[in-house]
N, C-alpha and C positions, 0 to 999 in steps of 0.2 A: 645197781645195787640201790635197792629198790629203800627208801623213808615214811617216817610213822607218817600219822594224818594224825594232829591233835588237835584237840573239838576245844566248845567252851566249858565242855566243864571239868579236860583233864584242868584247863587255866586253872578253874573256882578254887578246884582241890584242892589244889597246888597250892592259891595263890593265902586263900582262905582255911585251910587245917583244915574243911569241918567236917571229914571220912577217916574215922580209924585203920581204916585199909588201906583205900585209893589217894591219902591223901597222900601218906611215907612214899606210895609209887611212882605219885608225879612230882615230889617232893627231888628222889633220886635219878627221878628222868632230865629236867628242871639243871638237876647240879653237871648230870653226866651233859646237855645242849653248852653248862654257861663250859662248864671243863675245855670245851674239844674235842668231848668224845664220842658226842652222835649227833648231826644235823634229824631236824623238822619239816614236816612244811605246819602252816599255818596260814587257813585262809581266813580270807580280808572278812567274810560272816558268821566266822567261830569269835575272830576278837572283837566285831562289833556286837554281836550276844554277849559277852563278855565283860564290856565295861558298859553295856546296858546294867548287864543282873550288878554289877558290884555300886554301881547309880544308883541304882529302883532300889530292889529286894535289900541288899544290904548294909545301903544307904550312904554307900563311901564319899568326898565330899571328893567335888573337879580335882584338883590339882593332885588331893591322893592317885584319887582312877588314872587323871595323865601319867603323871610321876612309875608307873607298873605298869602302861601301853603300852610310855619314852624305851624303862629299863626293857621291859619284855624287845621288844625291836631290837637294842643296841643289840642281844647276842647272838652272837655273831655265829648259831648253830641250827640259825629260826629265818626258811624259807618264806615269803608269802605267796610265791610264781614260782608253777613248779616246770 
């Protein structure tokens, strides 16, 4: 069974809700991951890129970025190694 690979763009559309079409699709994907209906592969570089963008471009404070990353990694359907 193949597993979807997600990138920083998917993470950012999900968490910032910045795109009228892509953000709802990303939200739906993460809802399936949260419910255990889907498993996705998250490369370390994608997480690092999203953290950097949230910190610099979106100017999120460090505690908010850390909470997002921690919540994301706590999802049972997130895999970081193949």
